[in-house]
Structures are given as structure tokens and as C-alpha cells.
C-alpha positions in Angstrom: -8.4 -14.1 35.5 -8.7 -17.9 35.6 -10.0 -19.9 32.7 -13.8 -20.1 32.9 -15.0 -23.4 34.4 -17.4 -24.9 31.9 -18.8 -28.0 33.7 -22.1 -26.2 34.5 -22.5 -24.8 31.0 -21.4 -28.1 29.4 -24.0 -29.9 31.5 -26.8 -27.4 30.5 -25.8 -27.6 26.8 -25.8 -31.4 26.8 -29.1 -31.6 28.8 -30.9 -29.6 26.2 -28.9 -30.5 23.1 -30.9 -29.7 20.0 -33.7 -28.2 22.1 -35.9 -25.5 20.8 -35.6 -23.9 24.3 -32.2 -22.6 23.4 -34.0 -20.3 21.0 -37.2 -19.8 22.9 -35.5 -18.9 26.2 -32.5 -16.7 25.6 -31.8 -16.3 29.3 -30.8 -19.9 29.2 -29.1 -19.7 25.9 -26.6 -17.2 27.3 -25.5 -19.8 29.8 -25.5 -22.9 27.6 -23.5 -21.2 24.8 -20.3 -20.0 26.6 -19.0 -18.5 23.4 -21.8 -15.9 23.2 -20.6 -13.7 26.0 -17.5 -11.4 26.3 -16.0 -11.9 29.7 -13.0 -9.5 29.2 -14.5 -6.5 31.1 -15.0 -6.9 34.9 -18.5 -6.3 36.0 -18.7 -4.5 39.4 -21.6 -5.5 41.6 -23.2 -4.2 44.8 -25.6 -6.0 47.1 -28.2 -4.5 49.3 -29.5 -6.7 52.1 -27.2 -9.4 53.4 -29.5 -11.5 55.6 -30.2 -15.2 55.0 -31.1 -15.0 51.3 -28.7 -12.1 50.6 -25.8 -14.0 52.2 -26.5 -17.0 49.9 -26.5 -14.7 46.9 -23.3 -13.0 48.1 -21.7 -16.5 48.4 -22.7 -17.3 44.8 -21.4 -14.0 43.6 -18.1 -14.7 45.2 -17.9 -18.1 43.6 -18.7 -16.6 40.2 -16.1 -13.8 40.6 -13.4 -15.6 38.7 -15.6 -17.8 36.6 -17.3 -14.8 34.8 -15.0 -11.9 35.8 -17.1 -10.0 38.4 -16.3 -8.3 41.6 -18.5 -7.4 44.6 -17.3 -3.9 45.3 -20.0 -2.7 47.8 -22.3 -4.2 50.4 -25.2 -2.6 52.4 -27.3 -3.6 55.4 -28.8 -1.5 58.2 -28.8 -4.4 60.7 -25.4 -4.5 62.4 -24.8 -8.3 62.5 -25.6 -8.5 58.8 -23.4 -5.5 58.1 -20.5 -7.0 59.8 -21.0 -10.4 58.2 -21.1 -8.8 54.8 -17.7 -7.2 55.4 -16.3 -10.5 56.6 -17.7 -12.4 53.6 -16.0 -10.0 51.1 -12.7 -10.1 52.9 -13.1 -6.5 53.8 -12.4 -5.5 50.2 -15.9 -4.2 49.5 -17.1 -0.8 50.6 -19.8 -1.2 53.3 -22.8 1.1 53.9 -25.8 1.3 56.2 -27.7 3.5 53.8 -28.3 2.1 50.3 -28.3 5.7 48.9 -24.6 5.9 49.6 -24.0 2.7 47.5 -26.0 4.2 44.6 -23.5 7.2 44.5 -20.6 4.9 43.5 -20.3 5.7 39.8 -18.6 2.6 38.5 -21.1 0.0 40.0 -22.7 -1.7 37.0 -25.3 -3.9 38.8 -26.9 -4.3 42.2 -28.6 -7.2 43.9 -31.5 -6.4 46.2 -32.3 -8.9 49.0 -34.0 -6.7 51.6 -37.5 -7.3 53.1 -40.3 -7.2 50.6 -41.7 -3.8 51.6 -38.3 -2.1 50.7 -38.0 -3.6 47.2 -39.9 -1.0 45.2 -38.3 2.3 46.2 -34.8 0.9 46.2 -35.2 -0.8 42.8 -36.7 2.4 41.3 -33.9 4.6 42.7 -31.3 2.2 41.3 -32.9 2.0 37.8 -33.2 5.8 37.7 -29.5 6.1 38.6 -28.6 3.9 35.6 -27.9 0.7 37.5 -29.0 -2.8 36.4 -30.9 -4.6 39.1 -31.5 -8.1 40.3 -34.4 -8.0 42.8 -35.5 -11.0 44.9 -39.1 -12.1 44.5 -41.7 -11.0 45.1 -41.4 -7.6 43.4 -43.2 -5.5 46.0 -45.7 -5.5 48.8 -48.4 -3.4 47.1 -49.9 -3.6 43.6 -49.3 0.0 42.8 -45.6 -0.4 43.7 -45.2 -3.4 41.4 -46.7 -1.3 38.5 -44.3 1.6 39.3 -41.4 -0.7 39.2 -42.6 -2.0 35.8 -43.0 1.5 34.4 -39.5 2.5 35.6 -38.1 -0.7 34.0 -39.6 0.1 30.6 -38.7 3.8 30.7 -35.0 3.3 31.7 -34.3 0.3 29.5 -32.1 -1.2 32.3 -32.1 -4.8 33.4 -34.6 -5.6 36.1 -34.5 -9.4 36.8 -36.7 -10.9 39.5 -35.5 -13.9 41.5 -37.4 -16.7 40.0 -34.7 -19.3 39.7 -36.9 -22.1 38.3 -36.5 -20.4 34.9 -32.8 -21.4 35.0 -33.4 -25.0 36.1 -33.0 -27.6 33.4 -35.8 -29.7 34.9 -38.3 -26.9 34.3 -36.8 -25.8 30.9 -37.0 -29.4 29.6 -40.6 -29.7 31.0 -41.6 -26.7 29.0 -40.2 -28.2 25.9 -42.1 -31.5 26.5 -45.3 -29.5 26.9 -44.8 -27.5 23.8 -44.1 -30.7 21.9 -47.5 -32.1 23.1 -45.9 -34.9 25.1 -48.5 -34.7 27.9 -51.4 -33.7 25.7 -53.6 -30.8 26.6 -53.0 -29.2 30.0 -56.3 -29.5 31.8 -55.3 -28.7 35.3 -52.3 -27.5 37.3 -51.9 -28.2 41.0 -49.1 -26.8 43.3 -48.5 -26.9 47.0 -45.8 -25.8 49.4 -46.1 -27.5 52.9 -43.9 -26.9 55.9 -44.2 -27.7 59.6 -42.6 -24.9 61.5 -43.6 -21.5 62.8 -41.5 -19.5 60.3 -40.3 -17.4 63.2 -36.7 -16.4 63.7 -35.2 -16.0 67.2 -34.4 -12.6 68.5 -31.2 -11.6 70.2 -31.5 -11.9 73.9 -33.3 -8.9 75.4 -34.1 -7.3 72.0 -37.8 -7.6 71.7 -37.7 -4.3 69.8 -36.3 -6.2 66.8 -39.3 -8.5 66.5 -40.8 -6.8 63.4 -37.4 -6.2 61.8 -36.3 -9.8 62.1 -39.7 -11.5 61.6 -41.0 -9.1 59.0 -42.5 -12.1 57.0 -45.2 -12.5 59.7 -46.6 -9.0 59.5 -49.0 -7.5 56.9 -47.1 -4.2 56.8 -44.1 -5.9 55.3 -45.3 -9.1 53.7 -48.2 -11.3 52.5 -46.6 -14.3 54.1 -47.1 -17.5 52.2 -48.4 -15.7 49.1 -45.4 -13.4 48.4 -42.7 -15.6 49.9 -43.7 -19.0 48.5 -46.7 -19.0 46.2 -45.2 -16.4 43.9 -42.6 -19.0 42.8 -45.3 -21.5 41.8 -47.6 -19.0 40.3 -44.7 -18.1 38.0 -44.3 -21.7 37.0 -48.1 -22.1 36.3 -48.2 -19.0 34.1 -45.0 -20.0 32.3 -46.2 -23.5 31.5 -49.6 -22.3 30.4 -48.1 -19.5 28.3 -50.6 -17.0 29.7 -51.8 -15.4 32.9 -55.0 -16.0 34.9 -58.3 -14.1 34.4 -59.5 -14.5 38.0 -58.7 -15.9 41.4 -60.6 -16.9 44.5 -59.5 -18.4 47.8 -59.6 -18.8 51.5 -56.9 -18.2 54.1 -56.8 -18.2 57.9 -54.6 -18.4 60.9 -55.7 -21.7 62.4 -52.5 -23.1 64.0 -49.8 -20.5 65.0 -51.6 -18.3 67.5 -48.6 -16.2 68.2 -49.5 -12.7 67.2 -48.6 -13.1 63.5 -50.8 -11.2 61.0 -50.3 -13.3 57.9 -52.2 -16.5 57.2 -50.6 -19.8 58.2 -52.6 -21.7 55.6 -54.1 -20.7 52.2 -56.1 -22.4 49.4 -56.8 -20.7 46.1 -58.1 -21.4 42.6 -56.7 -19.4 39.7 -58.7 -19.6 36.4 -57.4 -19.1 32.9 -59.4 -18.0 29.9 -59.5 -21.5 28.4 -61.1 -23.0 31.5 -57.9 -24.5 33.0 -57.8 -24.2 36.8 -54.6 -23.8 38.8 -55.3 -25.1 42.3 -52.8 -24.0 45.0 -52.4 -24.5 48.7 -49.8 -23.8 51.3 -49.5 -24.4 55.0 -47.0 -24.4 57.9 -48.3 -27.2 60.1 -47.7 -30.4 58.0 -44.8 -31.2 55.7 -45.7 -34.7 54.6 -46.1 -33.7 50.9 -43.4 -31.0 50.8 -43.6 -28.9 47.7 -44.4 -29.7 44.1 -45.9 -28.4 40.9 -48.0 -31.0 39.1 -48.7 -30.2 35.4 -51.6 -32.5 34.3 -52.5 -33.2 30.7 -54.8 -35.8 29.1 -51.7 -37.8 28.1 -49.4 -37.4 31.1 -48.2 -35.5 34.1 -45.0 -33.6 35.0 -43.6 -33.1 38.5 -40.5 -31.0 38.3 -39.4 -30.9 41.9 -38.9 -34.7 41.9 -37.8 -34.6 38.2 -40.4 -37.1 37.0 -42.7 -37.5 34.1 -45.6 -39.9 34.0 -47.9 -41.3 31.3 -51.7 -41.7 31.5 -51.4 -45.0 29.6 -48.2 -46.7 30.7 -47.3 -50.1 29.2 -49.6 -52.7 30.7 -48.4 -55.0 33.5 -49.5 -58.6 34.1 -52.8 -58.6 36.0 -52.5 -59.8 39.6 -54.9 -62.6 40.6 -58.2 -61.4 42.2 -58.3 -61.3 46.0 -59.7 -64.4 47.7 -62.9 -62.6 48.7 -63.8 -61.7 45.1 -63.1 -65.3 44.0 -65.5 -66.6 46.7 -68.1 -64.0 45.7 -68.0 -65.1 42.1 -68.4 -68.8 43.1 -71.4 -67.8 45.3 -73.0 -65.9 42.5 -72.5 -68.7 40.1 -73.9 -71.2 42.6 -77.1 -69.2 42.9 -76.7 -68.2 46.5 -77.9 -64.6 45.9 -81.4 -64.3 44.6 -80.9 -60.8 43.2 -78.6 -60.0 40.3 -75.4 -58.2 41.2 -74.2 -55.9 38.4 -70.6 -56.8 38.4 -69.9 -54.6 35.4 -71.1 -51.5 37.1 -68.3 -48.8 37.3 -69.1 -48.3 41.0 -67.2 -51.5 41.6 -64.0 -50.0 40.1 -62.4 -47.3 42.2 -60.4 -44.5 40.4 -57.0 -45.6 41.6 -53.8 -43.8 40.9 -52.2 -44.7 37.6 -49.3 -47.0 38.5 -45.8 -46.6 37.2 -42.6 -44.9 38.4 -42.3 -42.7 35.3 -38.9 -41.5 34.2 -36.6 -38.5 34.7 -37.5 -35.3 32.9 -33.8 -34.6 32.5 -30.5 -35.9 33.8 -29.5 -33.2 36.3 -25.9 -32.6 37.3 -25.2 -33.3 40.9 -24.7 -30.1 42.8 -26.3 -27.9 40.1 -27.9 -24.8 41.7 -30.4 -22.8 39.8 -30.1 -19.8 42.2 -26.5 -19.5 41.1 -27.4 -20.0 37.5 -29.9 -17.1 37.6 -27.2 -14.8 38.9 -25.0 -15.8 36.0 -27.9 -15.1 33.7 -28.3 -11.7 35.2 -24.6 -10.8 34.7 -24.9 -12.0 31.1 -27.8 -9.5 30.6 -25.7 -6.8 32.3 -22.8 -7.4 29.9 -25.2 -7.0 26.9 -26.5 -3.8 28.5 -30.1 -4.7 27.9 -32.9 -6.8 29.4 -33.5 -10.3 28.1 -36.8 -10.4 26.3 -39.7 -11.9 28.4 -37.8 -12.4 31.6 -39.0 -9.4 33.6 -42.7 -10.1 32.7 -42.5 -13.5 34.3 -41.7 -11.9 37.6 -44.2 -9.1 37.1 -47.2 -11.4 36.6 -46.1 -13.8 39.4 -46.2 -10.9 41.9 -49.4 -9.4 40.6 -51.3 -12.6 40.9 -49.8 -13.4 44.3 -51.1 -10.1 45.6 -54.4 -10.5 43.9 -54.7 -13.9 45.5 -54.1 -12.3 48.8 -56.8 -9.7 48.0 -59.3 -12.4 47.0 -58.8 -14.2 50.4 -59.0 -10.9 52.4 -62.1 -9.7 50.6 -63.7 -13.2 50.2 -64.6 -12.6 46.6 -63.5 -13.5 43.1 -60.9 -11.0 41.9 -60.1 -10.1 38.3 -57.2 -8.2 36.9 -57.7 -4.4 37.2 -57.1 -2.5 33.9 -54.5 -0.3 35.4 -52.2 -3.3 36.1 -52.1 -4.5 32.5 -48.9 -4.1 30.6 -48.8 -2.4 27.2 
């Protein structure tokens, strides 16, 4: 085994040196403190689902194999091209399966990564947990509310790790932003806005002559398998809003439609929602697939400042004053005309209607100095393996994924039923 490379851990430790987050968020602490984990025992890992996201996770697992002493010993996918690619990407050393139940039967697998289509998450994760395996499951947790709750119940009853793929919790920009909020640096959070805008049809090409594979390959576009923008994108940003608020919403309302991509899809191509918290804070969310000018962002707004984590910037409501520019020529002439008595009626120059509410100027500053090439998706897998080595879940981590999925699905329900939705009692966690 090679000596563990420490550049990423060193970076995270320095970025948050002296930070209360190292105590408040133990999933990050396990990465920042390289002395806290015993790497002597090899962790054997399987991966189920090796499509686009699964291939990326497999790539990171391979990169981490020597860094943290793990080995991918089994891969599974029931789509032949993905199956063959998984074999190739493990150098033929991993056992390969079409049926995930065969992978579960391997006794010495410690942990399994799930990256299959959303509607398959619940039953696979539950089978794995009941078989004594630790599980990393891509977000969102499941397609249906009752399945999300069944996964939660199984997680609590087995005591195994069930980590949901919300990588922002391993991103120093977000971790530092939480610290700034907790320290009162932006004052009281009064509103959160988030958006995720794209300009493409989200459709993947089919192999020539294989129209029978449409729903298998483009599962994100069909209600049976996905809630589209809500489960694939919004769930990430709902997790951030809940995390930064330190609580979950009490209600949601919204509207969604298919107003652009008239191609047979069943999921909305644009959505707009308002989530309300018990202190009156609103989380305003929208997502679309027909304009990408604004991209994606979470904007955490307090009465003293604003945080935007995707661009790694913090802003102040009252930045240092800059020299006032001279008034425009038209205003100068207007003042002269008034002073010269040209206008017979008084013009209330001090009325606030003359002063538009313009954007607060200023470039802000970085939230944190982020290492070039740092990847939070890779960091979250490292955090998962750290939990596996401990043999127990990291406190508070699963619940972040649970509530993100619950409120993504309730947001979908609010749009479908065109009414305000509150949390049903049967979905509450004890």
C-alpha cells in the first residue's frame, strides 16, 4: 500500500483551521484529521449501476483505492454496454453481475454504492442493509414517499451506514458558509433563493434502431421512474436550504408545467416553488431546461449580507462607501430649471420614488480559498469509507438526505395537486 496522499486533507484542514465545523460536522472531521482513521484493513466495495454517474463514482473509487486502502471487488449493471464498461474500468479484476442479488451474496463485501435509476433505489438499498452491507445511495433516496420512509426505518433498525449522495456537505465552500451563518456574519436569514437553469432537452440518444430502450435510457423523463427536475436537481438545493436553516419546512406550494419540450416527456420542464419554514422564512426555488443564462446557485440572504456558494462569494449589505459619481447631465439641468423657477409646481426631490432599489454594489470576497481540482463528489466517497471503517453511521448525515428527498417529493405533490402541502405525520422521524 502506498503512503496516503494528504494534499486534499491538508487543504481541508487549513481551509477550516480552528473552525467549529470540525466538531459540528464529524463527516468532514474524518477527512480533515487524517490521523483519526485506521487504514490498515482493506475495505471491499461493490457498485450497482455503472451508467454516467456510476462510472464517475467508480472512477473516484479507483483513484481512492491506494489512498485509503479500498478495492472494488464487484460491479453490476443490467444494461450490456454499461456492464462491459464496468468490467473494463476495473481491469477485469472485479466480479461482474447483471443481477444485484448475486452481488449481495458475496460475503466479504463491506460496502456497496448504488447509482441506478431512482425507482430502483429503495428495494436495492433495503436488501443490502438487511444483508449487513453499508450503503452509499445516490440522491434522491426514492421515487415514492412511502419507499423513502421504508429506507429510513431499515437504516435505523439495522444500524448500518446509509449515506445519500449530497456532495455539498463535503464542499469547503458550503462548510465555511455554515460557519459564517452560525457566527452571525450575515445576520438573520430572511430569505433563501435557489435555481438550476439549463438549456437542453435532457434527452439521451438511443442506440440505432433500439426505440425499445427509450424508457430505460431516458428514465428521468417519465413519471414512473423519476420526478425530473425535483428529484434530480432540486433535491440538492433543498438539502442546502434545510442545512443552512438548521430546520425543515412546514409547507410547500408551487407550479410546474411542460411548456417547451413537447416530445412525449411526462415530467415538468420548468418548476417554481415556495417552501415555508416555521419562523416565516421562505425558500424560493425554480428550475428550467430552456435557458441557462443564470446557471445554478443558492443565495442565502440575511439582513447583514448574502452568501453564494457556487461562485464562492460573500457580500455585505453595507459595503465600504465609494466616492459618489457626479450626477448625470439631465439631473443637473433639471436642478437648474427648478432653481430658476421654470416649473410652477413643486417637485418633491426627496421622495423615495426617485431612488430605485438598485443592487448593492461590490465584488464581495471569497468564502474560502478552494484547492484547484478539489472534487466534493470524491470527498463524499472518502467520507463514506471513513464511516464504513468505524462500522457506524455518522450522526446527522442520513437525515440530511432524508429530508431533502421528502421535501422534493412533497414539492412535486404540491405542483401536481395545485395546493399547499404540509408534512404528513407518518413521514416524521422519531
